Structures are given as C-alpha cells and as structure tokens.
C-alpha positions as CSV (number, residue, x, y, z in Angstrom):
1,X,0.3,0.1,0.0
2,X,1.3,3.6,-1.1
3,X,1.6,6.0,1.9
4,X,-1.0,8.8,1.7
5,X,-0.1,12.0,-0.8
6,X,1.2,14.8,1.0
7,X,-0.8,18.3,1.0
8,X,0.2,22.1,0.7
9,X,-1.4,24.4,2.9
10,X,-1.1,27.9,2.7
11,X,-0.9,30.8,5.4
12,X,-0.6,34.6,5.0
13,X,0.7,37.2,7.2
14,X,1.3,40.8,6.7
15,X,3.2,43.2,8.6
16,X,4.0,47.3,7.7
17,X,7.8,48.0,7.8
18,X,10.3,50.5,6.4
19,X,13.8,49.8,4.9
20,X,16.0,51.3,2.4
21,X,18.5,49.7,-0.1
22,X,21.5,51.8,0.5
23,X,23.4,50.6,-2.6
24,X,20.5,51.1,-4.9
25,X,21.0,53.9,-7.2
26,X,17.6,54.4,-7.7
27,X,14.8,56.0,-5.3
28,X,14.8,53.1,-3.3
29,X,18.1,54.5,-1.6
30,X,15.8,56.8,0.0
31,X,14.2,55.4,3.2
32,X,10.6,54.2,2.7
33,X,8.2,51.5,3.4
34,X,5.7,48.7,2.2
35,X,3.1,46.8,3.3
36,X,4.4,43.4,3.4
37,X,2.6,40.3,3.1
38,X,4.0,36.9,3.1
39,X,2.6,33.3,1.8
40,X,4.0,30.1,3.3
41,X,3.4,26.9,2.3
42,X,3.6,24.0,4.3
43,X,3.5,20.6,2.9
44,X,3.3,17.1,4.8
45,X,0.6,14.4,5.5
46,X,-2.7,14.9,6.6
47,X,-2.7,14.3,10.1
48,X,-5.0,11.3,10.9
49,X,-6.1,11.2,14.3
50,X,-6.2,13.9,17.3
51,X,-6.9,17.8,17.7
52,X,-5.4,18.6,14.4
53,X,-6.8,15.5,12.6
54,X,-7.8,15.9,9.0
55,X,-5.0,18.8,8.7
56,X,-1.1,19.2,7.6
57,X,-1.0,22.0,9.9
58,X,-3.1,23.8,12.6
59,X,-3.4,27.4,11.3
60,X,-3.5,29.1,14.6
61,X,-0.2,27.1,15.2
62,X,1.1,28.5,12.2
63,X,-0.3,32.2,13.1
64,X,1.7,32.1,16.2
65,X,4.8,30.8,14.4
66,X,4.5,33.8,11.9
67,X,4.0,36.3,14.5
68,X,7.2,35.1,16.5
69,X,9.3,35.4,13.5
70,X,7.9,38.5,11.6
71,X,5.5,40.3,14.7
72,X,8.8,42.2,15.7
73,X,9.3,43.8,12.1
74,X,5.7,45.5,12.2
75,X,5.9,48.7,12.4
76,X,9.7,48.8,12.5
77,X,12.6,49.9,10.1
78,X,15.1,47.1,8.9
79,X,18.2,48.2,8.1
80,X,21.4,46.5,7.0
81,X,24.1,46.5,9.6
82,X,26.2,49.3,9.3
83,X,24.1,51.5,7.0
84,X,25.5,55.0,7.0
85,X,22.2,56.8,7.6
86,X,22.5,56.0,11.3
87,X,25.9,56.9,11.9
88,X,26.1,59.1,14.8
89,X,23.3,58.3,16.5
90,X,23.1,56.2,19.9
91,X,21.0,52.6,20.5
92,X,18.4,54.1,22.2
93,X,17.8,56.7,19.4
94,X,17.4,53.3,17.2
95,X,15.0,51.9,19.7
96,X,12.8,55.2,20.1
97,X,12.6,55.1,16.7
98,X,12.4,51.2,16.0
99,X,15.3,50.7,13.8
100,X,16.7,46.8,13.7
101,X,19.4,46.1,12.2
102,X,20.4,42.6,9.7
103,X,23.2,41.0,8.0
104,X,21.9,41.5,4.7
105,X,20.7,44.1,2.2
106,X,16.7,43.9,3.1
107,X,15.6,43.3,-0.5
108,X,12.2,41.1,-0.8
109,X,14.5,38.3,-2.0
110,X,16.6,38.4,1.2
111,X,13.5,38.8,3.4
112,X,12.0,35.6,2.1
113,X,15.0,34.0,2.4
114,X,15.5,34.8,6.3
115,X,11.8,33.8,6.8
116,X,12.5,30.3,5.3
117,X,15.6,29.9,7.5
118,X,14.1,31.1,10.3
119,X,10.6,29.0,10.1
120,X,12.3,25.8,9.2
121,X,13.4,24.5,12.7
122,X,9.9,25.0,14.3
123,X,8.0,24.5,11.5
124,X,4.9,21.9,12.4
125,X,5.2,20.7,8.8
126,X,8.1,21.0,6.4
127,X,8.2,24.6,4.9
128,X,8.3,24.6,0.7
129,X,8.1,28.0,-0.2
130,X,8.0,31.3,1.0
131,X,6.7,34.3,-1.2
132,X,7.1,38.0,0.2
133,X,5.3,40.6,-1.5
134,X,6.8,44.2,-1.3
135,X,4.1,45.5,-3.7
136,X,1.0,43.9,-4.8
137,X,2.1,43.2,-8.3
138,X,5.9,42.7,-6.7
139,X,7.6,39.6,-5.2
140,X,10.2,37.4,-4.2
141,X,10.1,33.9,-3.9
142,X,12.2,31.0,-2.5
143,X,11.7,27.3,-1.8
144,X,13.1,25.0,0.2
C-alpha cells in the first residue's frame, strides 16, 4: 500500500515595515515603507487523528509561529548592519524609532530567504515555499 500523498497548505501574514537599499541607485535608496505580505506553504501528510485530525498543520499554530518570526518587524525599520543613515546616533535612538539591523541587504529576496531559514527549525510541517510581496504586483519567492 502506498503512503498517503502529501498536501500543501498556505498561510498568509501581513505587516508594515520601512527599509532602504543603501547601494541602490534608484529611489529605493531612500528610506521608505511597504505593506508586506508573506505566503508560506507547509507540506506534509494529513494528520490522521487527534486535535488536528484532517489537517496538515493547525492554522492557529502557524499564525503564532509567523508572529513569533515576523511580528517584531511590524511598524519598525529594517536596515542593513552598518547602514550610514544611522551614523552618530545612539542605540537608544534606534530603539526609540524602531530601527533594527540585519546582516543582509533588506530586499524582498533576502527577506523571503530569512523567513524560510527562521521558520524551518520550528515548523509543524515542512516549509516548502515562502513568497514575500513588497508591493501588490511585485514579490520574491524562495523554495526549500
């Protein structure tokens, strides 16, 4: 008898965040913000019994996981470590204005990759795709 097929379910999560691309030669060099949307695919077998019977993942559990990984970013500004825009300002200034730093250029591509890497260890099923919308018509996608 063949094992049951895997099923993929998707959870969507939204947040507002500022960023800039310091090396970019266009307008994205300026500090600006987006209403980000992420879609995360979870793939696995349907749970046969118990509280989550009939599901691949419990959407409430996934919502909590996404909030744990991304929630801190909401209404803050993501900047690459060493961004010269904050030169001369104290750490308390960064905290006051909600600035946090990451070791990568904060593009949609790198944000999608960061979400995938952050979700994989604690996910209730295999994370197979992360799509980050920076605008309604533009997104980056990474697959595991």
